[in-house]
C-alpha positions in Angstrom: 26.9 18.3 -9.3 25.0 15.1 -10.9 23.8 14.4 -7.5 22.1 17.7 -7.4 20.5 17.2 -10.7 19.3 13.6 -9.7 17.6 15.1 -6.8 16.2 18.2 -8.6 14.9 15.3 -11.2 13.2 13.3 -8.3 11.6 16.3 -6.6 10.1 17.0 -9.9 9.0 13.2 -10.3 7.4 13.0 -6.9 5.3 16.1 -7.6 1.7 16.4 -6.4 -0.4 16.0 -9.8 -3.7 15.7 -10.4 -3.8 12.3 -11.4 -1.9 10.9 -8.4 -4.9 12.1 -6.6 -6.8 8.8 -7.9 -6.8 6.0 -5.5 -7.0 3.5 -8.2 -4.6 5.0 -10.3 -2.0 3.0 -11.6 1.1 4.9 -13.1 2.6 3.8 -16.2 5.2 1.1 -16.2 8.7 2.4 -16.4 11.6 0.1 -17.4 14.8 1.5 -16.3 17.9 1.0 -18.5 20.1 1.0 -15.6 18.8 -2.4 -14.4 20.3 -4.1 -17.3 24.0 -4.9 -16.1 26.9 -5.9 -18.0 28.2 -9.6 -16.8 31.6 -10.1 -15.2 33.1 -11.0 -18.5 32.3 -7.8 -20.3 33.5 -5.8 -17.3 36.9 -7.8 -17.5 37.3 -7.5 -21.1 36.4 -3.9 -20.8 38.7 -3.1 -18.1 41.8 -4.6 -20.1 44.4 -1.9 -21.1 45.1 -1.6 -24.4 42.4 -3.8 -25.9 40.5 -1.3 -27.9 39.0 -3.8 -30.0 36.9 -5.7 -27.3 35.9 -1.9 -26.2 34.9 -1.2 -29.2 32.9 -4.0 -29.5 31.4 -3.7 -26.2 30.7 0.1 -26.6 28.6 -1.1 -29.9 27.1 -4.1 -28.1 26.0 -1.5 -25.3 24.5 0.9 -27.9 22.7 -1.9 -29.8 21.1 -3.0 -26.6 19.9 0.8 -26.1 18.4 0.7 -29.4 16.6 -2.4 -28.6 15.6 -1.5 -25.4 13.9 2.2 -26.7 12.5 0.2 -29.7 10.7 -2.5 -27.2 9.2 0.1 -24.2 7.6 2.7 -26.6 4.9 0.6 -27.5 4.1 -0.2 -23.9 4.4 3.3 -22.9 2.4 4.0 -26.0 -0.3 1.7 -25.0 -0.9 2.7 -21.7 -4.1 4.8 -20.7 -5.2 7.7 -18.6 -7.9 7.3 -16.0 -10.4 8.6 -18.4 -9.6 5.9 -20.9 -10.0 3.3 -18.6 -13.9 3.7 -18.4 -14.5 3.2 -21.9 -16.0 0.0 -23.3 -14.3 0.6 -26.6 -11.7 3.6 -27.9 -12.5 3.5 -31.4 -15.6 2.2 -33.2 -15.7 1.2 -37.1 -19.1 1.0 -38.5 -18.0 -0.6 -41.6 -20.0 -0.6 -45.2 -23.4 1.0 -44.3 -26.2 1.4 -47.3 -27.5 5.1 -48.0 -30.5 5.8 -45.7 -29.6 3.1 -43.1 -30.3 3.7 -39.4 -26.7 3.6 -38.2 -25.9 3.7 -34.6 -23.5 2.2 -31.6 -23.3 2.5 -28.3 -20.3 3.0 -26.0 -20.2 2.3 -21.9 -18.6 4.4 -19.8 -18.0 2.9 -16.2 -16.8 4.6 -13.2 -14.1 2.5 -11.9 -13.2 4.6 -9.2 -14.7 5.1 -5.5 -15.0 8.6 -6.1 -17.7 10.5 -8.6 -17.1 11.3 -12.2 -19.1 13.6 -14.1 -19.6 13.7 -18.0 -19.6 17.0 -19.3 -19.2 18.1 -22.7 -19.8 15.7 -25.9 -19.3 16.4 -29.3 -18.1 15.2 -32.5 -15.8 16.9 -34.9 -17.9 16.2 -37.7 -21.4 16.9 -38.9 -21.8 13.4 -40.0 -21.8 12.2 -36.7 -24.0 12.9 -33.2 -23.6 11.7 -29.7 -25.4 12.2 -26.9 -24.9 10.4 -23.5 -28.1 8.9 -21.1 -26.8 10.4 -18.1 -23.9 13.0 -16.5 -22.9 11.8 -13.0 -21.6 8.6 -12.2 -21.2 7.2 -8.7 -18.7 4.2 -7.9 -19.3 1.7 -10.6 -22.3 3.2 -12.3 -22.4 3.0 -16.0 -23.4 6.1 -18.6 -24.3 4.9 -22.7 -23.1 6.9 -25.1 -25.2 6.5 -28.3 -23.3 7.5 -31.5 -25.4 8.0 -34.8 -24.1 8.1 -38.5 -25.8 10.7 -40.8 -26.0 8.1 -43.9 -28.5 10.2 -45.7 -26.8 13.6 -46.2 -23.2 12.0 -46.2 -21.9 9.4 -48.7 -18.5 7.4 -48.9 -15.9 7.1 -46.4 -16.8 9.4 -43.5 -14.3 9.9 -40.4 -15.0 11.9 -37.2 -13.8 11.8 -33.7 -16.1 11.8 -30.7 -14.9 14.3 -28.0 -15.8 13.2 -24.3 -14.8 15.7 -21.2 -14.6 13.4 -17.9 -14.3 15.3 -14.6 -12.9 13.2 -11.1 -14.2 14.8 -8.3 -11.6 13.4 -5.6 -11.3 14.6 -1.8 -8.3 16.6 -2.9 -9.7 18.4 -5.8 -10.8 17.5 -9.1 -8.9 15.9 -12.4 -10.7 16.8 -15.9 -9.5 15.1 -19.0 -10.9 15.0 -22.8 -11.1 11.1 -24.4 -11.1 11.2 -28.1 -12.8 8.1 -29.4 -12.3 7.6 -33.8 -15.4 6.8 -35.7 -15.4 5.8 -39.0 -18.0 4.3 -42.0 -18.2 3.9 -45.5 -21.7 4.8 -46.7 -22.7 3.0 -50.0 -24.1 5.6 -52.7 -25.1 2.5 -54.7 -27.5 1.0 -52.2 -30.2 2.8 -50.8 -32.5 1.8 -47.4 -35.8 3.4 -47.3 -38.2 4.6 -45.9 -36.5 6.9 -43.5 -34.9 6.3 -41.1 -33.8 2.9 -42.3 -34.5 0.3 -40.0 -37.2 -2.0 -38.6 -38.4 -0.4 -35.6 -40.9 -2.4 -34.2 -41.7 0.2 -31.4 -43.8 -0.9 -28.4 -45.2 -4.2 -29.2 -47.5 -6.0 -27.2 -46.4 -9.5 -25.4 -47.7 -12.3 -27.4 -49.0 -10.0 -30.6 -46.1 -9.8 -32.7 -44.9 -7.1 -35.4 -44.0 -6.8 -39.0 -42.1 -4.0 -41.0 -41.2 -3.7 -44.6 -38.3 -1.7 -45.8 -37.2 -1.3 -49.7 -33.7 -1.9 -50.6 -32.9 -0.3 -53.8 -29.8 -1.0 -55.9 -28.1 1.0 -59.1 -25.7 -0.6 -60.8 -25.2 -4.0 -62.2 -28.2 -5.6 -63.9 -27.4 -8.7 -62.3 -27.3 -7.3 -58.8 -29.0 -10.0 -56.2 -29.5 -10.5 -52.5 -28.7 -14.1 -51.9 -29.3 -14.2 -48.5 -30.3 -12.7 -45.2 -28.6 -13.6 -41.8 -30.7 -13.2 -38.5 -28.9 -14.1 -35.3 -31.8 -13.8 -33.1 -34.5 -16.7 -32.9 -37.3 -14.1 -32.3 -37.1 -12.7 -35.6 -37.6 -13.7 -38.8 -36.4 -12.1 -42.1 -36.7 -11.9 -46.0 -36.4 -10.6 -49.4 -38.5 -10.3 -52.4 -37.6 -9.0 -55.8 -40.1 -6.3 -56.6 -38.6 -5.2 -60.0 -35.4 -5.3 -62.4 -34.5 -3.1 -65.1 -31.2 -1.4 -66.7 -28.9 -0.6 -64.2 -31.7 -0.8 -61.5 -33.2 -3.5 -59.0 -35.3 -3.5 -56.0 -36.1 -5.7 -53.1 -38.5 -5.4 -50.3 -37.3 -6.8 -47.0 -40.0 -8.0 -44.6 -39.0 -8.4 -40.9 -41.3 -10.3 -38.5 -40.9 -10.6 -34.8 -42.8 -13.6 -33.6 -45.3 -13.6 -31.0 -43.8 -15.2 -28.2 -40.7 -12.9 -28.4 -39.8 -12.3 -24.7 -40.5 -9.2 -22.8 -37.7 -6.6 -22.8 -36.0 -4.3 -25.3 -34.6 -5.8 -28.6 -31.7 -4.0 -30.3 -30.5 -6.4 -33.3 -28.8 -6.5 -36.8 -29.8 -8.7 -39.5 -27.7 -8.8 -42.6 -28.2 -8.7 -46.5 -25.7 -10.9 -48.3 -25.4 -9.7 -51.8 -23.4 -11.1 -54.5 -20.9 -8.1 -54.7 -17.3 -8.9 -54.8 -15.8 -5.9 -52.6 -18.6 -5.4 -50.4 -21.2 -8.0 -50.3 -22.8 -7.6 -46.8 -25.5 -5.1 -46.0 -26.6 -4.4 -42.1 -29.7 -3.8 -41.2 -31.1 -2.5 -37.5 -33.6 -4.2 -35.6 -35.4 -2.5 -32.4 -38.3 -2.6 -30.7 -39.6 -3.4 -27.4 -42.1 -6.4 -25.9 -44.3 -5.2 -23.1 -46.4 -7.0 -21.1 -50.2 -7.5 -21.9 -51.0 -8.0 -18.2 -49.0 -6.6 -15.3 -49.3 -6.5 -11.5 -48.9 -3.1 -9.8 -46.8 -2.6 -7.5 -44.7 -5.5 -8.9 -43.0 -6.2 -5.6 -44.8 -5.2 -1.9 -42.7 -4.2 1.0 -44.3 -5.7 4.1 -41.7 -4.3 6.4 -40.8 -5.3 10.2 -43.3 -7.9 11.4 -43.5 -10.0 15.1 -44.2 -13.5 15.0 -47.9 -14.6 14.7 -48.6 -10.8 13.6 -50.9 -10.4 10.4 -50.6 -8.1 8.0 -53.3 -7.4 5.1 -52.5 -5.8 1.4 -53.7 -5.9 -1.8 -52.2 -5.8 -5.2 -54.0 -5.0 -8.9 -53.6 -6.7 -11.7 -54.2 -4.8 -15.0 -54.8 -6.1 -18.6 -55.5 -4.1 -21.8 -58.1 -6.5 -22.7 -60.5 -8.3 -20.2 -58.9 -11.7 -18.9 -59.7 -14.1 -16.1 -57.3 -15.4 -13.4 -57.8 -18.8 -13.2 -55.3 -19.3 -9.9 -52.6 -17.9 -7.6 -49.8 -20.0 -6.1 -47.7 -19.2 -3.7 -44.5 -20.7 -2.1 -45.5 -20.7 1.4 -49.3 -21.5 1.5 -49.0 -21.5 5.6 -48.4 -17.8 6.1 -50.3 -16.3 2.8 -53.9 -16.2 2.4 -55.5 -15.4 -0.9 -58.6 -14.4 -1.8 -59.3 -15.9 -5.2 -60.8 -13.4 -7.8 -64.0 -14.0 -9.5 -64.7 -16.0 -13.0 -65.6 -12.5 -14.4 -63.0 -11.4 -17.2 -62.0 -7.9 -16.6 -59.2 -5.3 -17.7 -58.6 -4.5 -13.6 -58.6 -7.2 -10.8 -58.0 -5.8 -7.3 -56.4 -9.3 -5.3 -56.2 -9.0 -1.4 -53.6 -10.4 0.6 -53.6 -11.5 4.5 -50.1 -12.8 5.7 -49.3 -14.2 9.4 -45.8 -13.5 10.2 -43.9 -17.0 11.2 -41.9 -18.0 14.2 -38.8 -18.2 12.1 -36.6 -14.7 12.4 -35.0 -13.3 9.5 -35.8 -11.8 6.2 -38.0 -13.4 3.7 -39.4 -13.3 0.0 -42.6 -14.8 -1.1 -43.0 -15.1 -4.9 -46.4 -15.5 -6.1 -47.7 -16.8 -9.6 -51.0 -15.5 -11.2 -52.3 -17.8 -14.2 -53.9 -16.2 -16.7 -56.8 -18.2 -18.4 -55.3 -18.3 -22.2 -52.1 -16.9 -21.6 -48.9 -19.2 -22.3 -47.3 -17.4 -19.7 -47.7 -16.6 -16.2 -47.4 -12.8 -14.6 -45.3 -12.8 -11.7 -45.4 -11.0 -8.2 -43.5 -10.9 -5.0 -43.7 -9.9 -1.4 -40.7 -9.2 1.1 -40.1 -8.1 4.9 -38.5 -8.8 8.0 -39.6 -11.7 10.9 -38.5 -9.9 14.4 -37.0 -12.3 16.9 -39.5 -14.0 19.3 -39.6 -11.4 22.3 -38.3 -8.6 20.3 
């Protein structure tokens, strides 16, 4: 009869579950109590007839061992993640203490670590104080999606707890498996510190390269007469920030926060958080979100050109368009392999659009090639880059 129960249990455990279809699925580790043997000395003591004291001690020892094993194994099993949870960059997020009206958001990255497709279905929250939205819904292998989480700090105050609920579906060759992942979200929204105007951030928007930008915010406090902002911490060297006291009255203090983006900030998106350091004993830090995107003032279209397949000695002409927001002059153009590319130098006339013709004569060396070109712009410290690529066929083919 025990053998039948054991076989029945094995049949149930070896059943075809949806999770077993995942190629990279790692089953939770199981630590079998039967693997802990009793040493020969213990066995000898237990076998001694009439030695009730030893038998009792051994029984109590084995019972205590089982209790210790259970207490030790359970936390490990509790920490095992299912296939969907393993895809998340974090499974909980704490915004900490934030000011009322502050733009409070975070991004959770979901990565498909499997060979099969994974789709993101419903994305919702359990509280109106938070909102969540993914930037894409279908993930091929190794692709990523970003789920942006925003906390409403205008309508809500004090401690707020919510959950972001994300439904994922794994599409395997033998069927699909669906899981819901819960990501707890928490924040404490202060009622005594308010950032205006809405949306409570220093958003530079689109900034032309080399132009720089500036934004101003008001920091209003209600409480102590002697409340102060002592410092502003800035983690990015391309940003400058400072505060100026505007007014102080009975229980009211107001500061002006000025945030500047330096003209030499590099191209690309900007997403930083500066910190106002106050003299509050319990919550001295007030985070402020800084965003923007530095865009090129001069661009090359297309940014890269594909020449295709060429035979040794074969020539091919093409042209690129160099476009700026204001008239400019191309001082000179340089390339790495001057022996196979010919470039017609543009005129000295300042224009917003320059059309630059190129001619390439394929060299004898077969294989793939990539050529990088540098456009030096008059009065612009940073050059503009462009590249061309293709394939040189072997001679005689």
